[in-house]
C-alpha positions in Angstrom: 12.0 -23.4 8.0 10.3 -21.6 5.2 12.7 -19.1 3.7 9.9 -16.8 2.5 9.2 -13.9 4.9 5.6 -14.4 6.1 5.1 -10.7 6.3 6.5 -9.1 3.1 7.0 -12.2 0.9 10.7 -11.5 0.2 13.4 -14.1 0.7 14.3 -14.2 4.4 17.7 -14.5 5.9 17.1 -13.9 9.6 15.7 -17.0 11.5 13.1 -16.3 14.1 9.8 -17.9 15.3 10.1 -20.8 12.9 10.5 -18.6 9.8 13.1 -16.6 8.0 12.6 -12.8 7.8 14.1 -10.2 5.6 14.4 -7.6 8.3 13.8 -6.9 12.0 10.9 -4.7 11.0 9.1 -7.7 9.6 9.9 -9.8 12.7 8.3 -7.1 14.9 5.2 -7.0 12.6 4.9 -10.8 12.9 5.3 -10.6 16.7 2.6 -8.0 16.9 0.2 -10.1 14.8 0.8 -13.3 16.8 0.8 -11.5 20.1 4.1 -13.0 21.1 5.1 -12.3 24.7 8.0 -10.0 25.5 10.2 -12.8 26.9 9.8 -14.7 23.6 10.4 -11.8 21.2 13.4 -11.8 18.9 16.5 -10.3 20.4 19.2 -9.3 17.9 21.8 -8.8 20.6 21.1 -12.3 22.0 21.4 -14.1 18.7 24.2 -15.0 16.4 24.3 -12.2 13.7 22.3 -13.5 10.8 20.9 -11.7 7.8 22.4 -9.9 4.9 25.4 -7.7 5.8 24.8 -4.0 5.0 27.3 -4.1 2.1 25.3 -6.9 0.5 22.0 -5.1 0.6 20.4 -5.2 -2.9 19.2 -1.6 -2.6 22.8 -0.4 -1.8 24.4 -2.5 -4.6 21.9 -1.3 -7.2 22.2 2.3 -6.0 26.0 2.3 -6.1 26.0 0.7 -9.6 23.5 3.3 -10.8 25.5 6.1 -9.4 28.7 4.9 -11.1 26.9 4.6 -14.4 25.4 8.1 -14.1 28.8 9.6 -13.1 30.5 8.0 -16.1 27.6 9.0 -18.3 27.8 12.6 -17.3 31.3 12.8 -18.8 31.3 10.1 -21.5 29.5 10.9 -24.7 28.8 7.2 -25.4 26.8 6.8 -22.2 25.4 10.3 -22.2 22.1 9.3 -23.9 21.6 6.8 -21.1 22.3 9.5 -18.5 19.9 11.9 -20.1 17.1 9.3 -20.3 17.6 8.3 -16.6 17.4 11.9 -15.5 14.2 12.4 -17.5 12.6 9.4 -15.8 13.7 10.6 -12.4 12.4 14.1 -12.9 9.1 12.5 -14.0 8.4 10.3 -11.1 10.4 11.3 -8.0 7.4 12.9 -6.3 5.3 9.8 -6.9 7.9 7.5 -5.4 8.2 9.6 -2.3 4.5 10.0 -1.9 3.9 6.3 -2.5 6.5 5.2 0.1 5.1 7.7 2.6 1.5 6.5 2.2 2.8 2.9 2.3 4.3 3.6 5.6 1.0 5.0 6.9 -0.8 1.9 5.8 1.9 -0.4 7.2 1.7 1.3 10.6 -2.1 2.0 11.0 -3.9 -0.7 9.0 -3.9 -4.1 10.9 -4.1 -7.2 8.7 -7.0 -8.4 10.7 -9.1 -5.9 8.8 -8.1 -7.6 5.6 -8.6 -11.1 6.8 -12.0 -10.4 8.3 -14.1 -10.3 5.1 -12.3 -12.5 2.6 -13.6 -16.0 3.4 -17.3 -15.8 2.3 -18.4 -17.0 -1.1 -20.5 -13.9 -1.9 -20.2 -11.3 -4.6 -19.4 -8.6 -2.1 -16.4 -10.6 -1.0 -14.8 -9.9 -4.3 -15.4 -6.2 -3.8 -13.9 -6.5 -0.3 -10.8 -8.2 -1.9 -10.4 -5.3 -4.3 -10.8 -2.6 -1.6 -8.3 -4.3 0.7 -5.9 -4.8 -2.2 -6.1 -1.1 -2.7 -4.8 -0.7 0.8 -1.8 -3.0 0.4 1.6 -1.5 -0.2 3.7 -4.5 -1.3 4.9 -5.2 -4.8 3.6 -8.1 -6.8 6.1 -10.5 -5.3 5.3 -9.4 -1.8 1.6 -9.6 -2.5 2.0 -13.3 -3.3 3.0 -14.2 0.2 0.2 -12.1 1.7 -2.4 -13.7 -0.7 -1.2 -17.2 0.2 -1.3 -16.4 3.9 -4.9 -15.2 3.4 -5.7 -18.5 1.8 -4.2 -20.4 4.7 -6.2 -18.4 7.1 -9.4 -19.3 5.4 -9.9 -16.9 2.6 -11.7 -18.3 -0.4 -9.8 -19.0 -3.6 -11.9 -16.5 -5.5 -11.1 -13.7 -3.1 -7.4 -14.5 -3.1 -7.2 -14.4 -6.9 -9.1 -11.1 -7.0 -6.9 -9.7 -4.3 -3.8 -10.9 -6.2 -4.8 -9.3 -9.5 -5.9 -6.0 -8.0 -3.1 -5.3 -5.5 -0.1 -4.7 -7.8 -1.7 -2.1 -10.0 -4.5 -0.7 -8.0 -2.8 -0.3 -4.6 -2.4 3.2 -3.4 1.4 3.7 -3.7 1.5 2.3 -7.3 -1.4 4.6 -8.2 0.8 7.6 -7.6 3.6 6.0 -9.6 1.4 5.3 -12.6 0.1 8.8 -12.6 3.7 10.0 -12.5 4.3 8.1 -15.7 1.1 8.1 -17.6 -0.8 11.1 -16.3 -4.6 10.8 -16.4 -4.3 7.7 -18.6 -3.3 5.9 -15.4 -7.1 5.9 -14.6 -7.6 3.4 -17.5 -4.9 1.1 -16.1 -6.2 1.2 -12.5 -9.9 0.8 -13.5 -9.1 -2.0 -15.9 -7.1 -3.8 -13.3 -10.0 -3.6 -11.0 -12.4 -4.7 -13.7 -10.3 -7.8 -14.6 -9.9 -8.6 -10.9 -13.7 -8.4 -10.3 -14.6 -10.5 -13.4 -11.9 -13.1 -12.7 -13.0 -13.3 -9.0 -16.6 -13.9 -10.0 -15.7 -16.6 -12.5 -13.6 -18.3 -9.8 -16.6 -18.2 -7.5 -18.6 -20.0 -10.2 -15.8 -22.5 -10.6 -15.7 -23.0 -6.8 -19.5 -23.8 -6.7 -19.0 -26.3 -9.5 -16.0 -27.9 -7.8 -13.7 -27.0 -10.7 -11.1 -25.3 -8.5 -9.7 -26.0 -5.1 -11.2 -24.3 -2.1 -10.2 -24.7 1.5 -12.8 -22.3 3.0 -15.9 -24.4 2.0 -16.9 -27.4 4.1 -20.0 -29.3 2.9 -21.1 -26.2 1.0 -20.8 -23.9 4.0 -18.5 -21.0 4.4 -15.9 -21.1 7.2 -15.2 -17.3 7.8 -12.2 -16.2 9.7 -12.2 -13.8 12.6 -16.0 -14.1 13.1 -16.0 -12.4 16.5 -13.7 -9.5 15.4 -15.3 -6.2 14.7 -13.4 -3.6 12.7 -15.6 -0.7 13.9 -15.2 -1.7 17.6 -11.4 -2.1 17.0 -11.1 1.3 15.4 -13.1 2.9 18.3 -10.9 1.1 20.8 -7.7 2.2 19.2 -8.9 5.8 19.0 -10.0 5.8 22.6 -6.7 4.3 23.8 -4.6 6.6 21.7 -3.3 9.6 23.6 -2.4 12.5 21.3 0.6 13.6 23.2 4.1 14.5 22.0 5.6 11.1 22.8 2.9 9.1 21.0 3.0 11.4 18.0 6.7 11.0 17.7 6.4 7.2 18.0 3.8 7.2 15.3 6.1 9.2 13.0 8.9 6.8 13.8 6.6 3.9 13.0 5.5 5.4 9.7 9.2 6.0 8.8 10.1 2.4 9.6 7.2 1.1 7.5 8.2 3.4 4.6 11.9 2.4 4.9 11.0 -1.3 5.0 8.8 -0.8 1.8 11.7 1.2 0.3 14.2 -1.6 0.8 11.7 -4.1 -0.6 10.8 -2.4 -3.8 13.0 0.6 -4.6 15.8 -1.6 -6.0 13.3 -3.2 -8.4 12.2 0.3 -9.5 15.7 1.4 -10.1 16.4 -1.7 -12.2 13.2 -1.0 -14.2 14.3 2.6 -14.8 17.8 1.4 -15.9 16.3 -1.0 -18.4 13.9 1.6 -19.7 16.6 4.2 -20.0 18.8 1.8 -21.9 15.9 1.0 -24.2 15.2 4.7 -24.9 18.9 5.5 -25.4 20.1 2.6 -27.6 17.2 0.7 -29.1 16.0 2.3 -32.4 12.4 3.4 -32.3 11.5 1.6 -35.5 12.2 -1.8 -33.8 9.6 -0.9 -31.2 7.1 0.0 -33.9 7.9 -3.0 -35.9 7.6 -5.6 -33.2 5.5 -4.0 -30.4 3.3 -1.6 -32.3 -0.4 -1.0 -31.9 -1.5 -4.2 -33.7 -2.7 -7.7 -32.6 0.8 -9.1 -33.4 2.3 -6.3 -31.3 0.0 -7.2 -28.4 0.9 -10.9 -28.6 4.7 -10.1 -28.7 4.2 -7.7 -25.7 2.4 -10.5 -23.9 5.2 -12.9 -24.6 7.9 -10.5 -23.2 5.7 -9.7 -20.1 5.5 -13.4 -19.4 9.3 -14.1 -19.6 10.5 -10.9 -17.9 10.2 -11.4 -14.1 10.2 -7.8 -12.8 8.5 -6.5 -9.7 5.4 -4.3 -10.5 7.3 -1.2 -9.6 10.1 -2.2 -12.1 7.5 -3.0 -14.8 6.1 0.6 -14.7 9.0 2.4 -16.4 9.3 -0.4 -19.0 5.6 -0.1 -19.8 6.0 3.6 -20.1 8.9 3.2 -22.5 6.8 1.0 -24.7 4.2 3.7 -24.7 6.8 6.4 -25.2 8.3 4.6 -28.2 5.2 3.3 -29.9 2.3 5.3 -28.7 0.5 2.0 -28.1 -1.1 2.5 -24.7 -2.8 -0.9 -25.0 0.6 -2.6 -25.3 1.7 -0.9 -22.1 -1.4 -2.0 -20.3 -0.9 -5.5 -21.6 2.7 -5.5 -20.4 1.7 -4.4 -17.0 -1.3 -6.8 -16.5 0.2 -9.8 -18.2 3.2 -9.6 -16.0 1.0 -10.4 -13.1 -1.4 -12.8 -14.7 1.2 -15.0 -16.5 4.1 -14.7 -14.1 5.5 -18.2 -13.6 6.5 -17.5 -9.9 2.9 -16.5 -9.2 1.4 -19.5 -11.0 3.8 -21.9 -9.3 3.0 -20.6 -5.9 -0.8 -20.9 -6.5 -0.2 -24.4 -7.9 1.8 -25.4 -4.8 -0.3 -23.7 -2.1 -3.9 -23.7 -3.5 -3.9 -26.3 -6.3 -3.1 -27.0 -9.9 -6.6 -26.2 -11.2 -6.6 -22.8 -9.5 -3.2 -22.1 -11.1 -4.1 -23.2 -14.6 -7.4 -21.3 -14.7 -5.6 -18.0 -14.0 -4.0 -17.3 -17.4 -7.0 -19.0 -19.2 -9.4 -16.5 -17.6 -7.2 -13.3 -17.5 -5.2 -13.3 -20.8 -8.3 -13.0 -23.1 -9.5 -10.1 -21.0 -6.1 -8.4 -21.0 -5.7 -8.8 -24.8 -9.2 -7.5 -25.5 -8.8 -4.4 -23.3 -5.3 -3.8 -24.8 -6.8 -4.0 -28.3 -9.5 -1.5 -27.3 -7.0 0.9 -25.8 -4.9 0.8 -28.9 -7.9 1.8 -31.0 -9.4 4.5 -28.8 -6.5 6.1 -26.9 
């Protein structure tokens, strides 16, 4: 069985329905999507207890370690700079984290994936726009987005729409939008709009490559599109859901519980990454001299290239990259370098390229950095000049 959770993209430990899942929440989402009958649904009490024990949960481990470091730092002068930096970060973004997880829970509970799959198979320019818009509605981190993107491809989405979706989702999705505003203020607009711009341009280039047969494409047979969910209407489905929903106390409570479960699932998926990112950024602020940042990652072409190199080799979830990118900006004032660190982490990530290579094809994987890196460096250079 595939050990990657087909819902969230994380490594699964609970076997069910021919897959491994990271949590019961993801199992229930899978059963809902596949319309699995009640008698065939996963039953925790009927199965051998699989999965990660609570004391081995990554979020718990990272939280405990962080709490210990902060406790020691409060009393120890050697670690006090780290403590102060961490508290500064927490005060800066706590509201964005809470709001992002809450909105992520709403999206998880109310937005069916059928809406996303409906419009991503056609080889038309507007398909790229659909990909960007649906990416904005996704609430997974960059690693979770990988599984969703590959699943879309397997369901018939075109290579170009999958790539555009993949590039837009980590930095233009709704929860991360709030996180970026927490760090960068109004400058977050530049990051989000640039991520969308790169996703659109790259998607259009991939469409051209598809027409020329220069990248793999499984949704084109004899030059014709093979759209998925042809008979499914989002408008009719929304009307049906609204008509069938009874706004009584019980249903409202169930909706709140569903939103909370979605938020908690997202929290377990990405919060530990975010904490690790803040730990790394706090350490950098506390103990790495500012002149080293300016010397090696300053607002120059060489600084951009060094930033690109570090973004390539540092495998951190998008939420974890945000505080590191902010620390680069905080230390150097080079907003373009921060942008490059964020975007290049998605465009050159070896896990991402490897999964595209394995699931879509080697040409699609190799074209990704070739097309995106020049755009990222150019925009980063422009940001360093004008911001």
